[in-house]
N, C-alpha and C positions, 0 to 999 in steps of 0.2 A: 177522556181517557183515550190512549193509543195504543193500539195495537202493533204490533211490528214483528212481521215475518223475515227471516232471510232465505236467501235460497242461491245456489248457484255453484257453492262449494264442490270440491271436489279432488280427485288425483292429477296433478299437472307436474312436467318435466321440469326441473332446474332449466332459467332461460326461457319457459314459456307462459302465456298468457291465460287468465282467468277472468269473467268478470262475474262480481256479485249483485245480488239485487236483495233491496229490502221494501216492502209491499206495506204500506200504513194504513189502517183504517181507523175509523173513529171521529177523533174531532177533523178540523180544518188542517190537513196537512201542511198547506203552503205558508200556516203561519209557525211553523216550528223548524229550528235549525236542527241540522242532524250531524249526526259523528258516526264513525266507526272504531272500533278497538277491537284489540285482539289479546288473545291469551292462550299461551303455549302452556305445555305440560311444565310443572313446576314453576311458574312464572306469575309473577303478577299482569293483571290485565294492563296494556298498554295502549295510550293513543295512535291510533293511524293517520287520520286526515278528519275535517270538520267543513261543513258548507253551510253559509248561512240561508234564509228561508228562501229570500229571494234569488238564488243561486250566484249571485254576484261576487262573494266572499267565500276563499277557502283556505285551507290551512293543511300543510300537510307536516308527519313528524321526519326529522331528517333521514330517516332508515328510507323512507319510500318516497322520498320527492325527487322526480323525475322519472319515476317507474310506475305508480301509481295514479290515477285520476277520480277525484270525485264528482258526482255530476245527477242532478235531479231534474225528474219530472214530474211540477206539481198537477199536471192535469191526469198524470196516470197515479197519482202517489205512491211514486217509488223512488227512491233513491238508490247509486249505483257506484260500484267500486269497480274500477277498469284496473286491474294488476297486472302489467307487463315486466319482461326480464325477472320471473321468479325465482328465489334464493331459496334454499334450503330454510335459512332463520326466518323463512316468513310464513312456514308452515305453523298454523294455530286455529283456534276457532274465533270465529270472526263476529263479532256482534255489532249491529246498529242500533245507535242511540238517538234519542228525539227531545229537544228541549226546545218549549215557547221563548220567545226573545223576542227584540227590536232586530228590525229588518235586515241590520248589516252584521249583526252577530256571529260569530262562533264560538266555540266552545272546546276544551282542550282536555278539562278536567272530567273522570266520569261521575264522579261526584256531584256535578252542576245538574247531568241530562234526569229528566224526569221519568223517561220510558226506555227500554231496552227490549230486545228481543231475544229469542232461544239459542241465538248461533246457528252459523254454518263452517263445518270443519274443513279446511283447505291444508292438503297434503302436498308436499313438494317432493320428488324424488330426484336423485343426482343420478 
């Protein structure tokens, strides 16, 4: 079992930056691929980015590529999402998710993940 707790959400101005964190506890975090998803009101949850468990492989949704960066610190059992140049459409509840898998894998489908957190709200003001 893996417990995930997101933090770092809040209010940010358009064009600004915010860094989300996801702290994991439970089983060996370093063997889990991690992903960030988001869900805006009235919309389905969508993939944002993912990272392999060794951190060597990442994948981004086209809407965030070049603006967002995912990283992880396995010694701290934490994955991060650095969000720059924020836009109004980035406003959502952000969730981190975990999936045990091969060292090189990333996962883009929410249904592939085994664990997820409670989410953290990001609000973007114009």
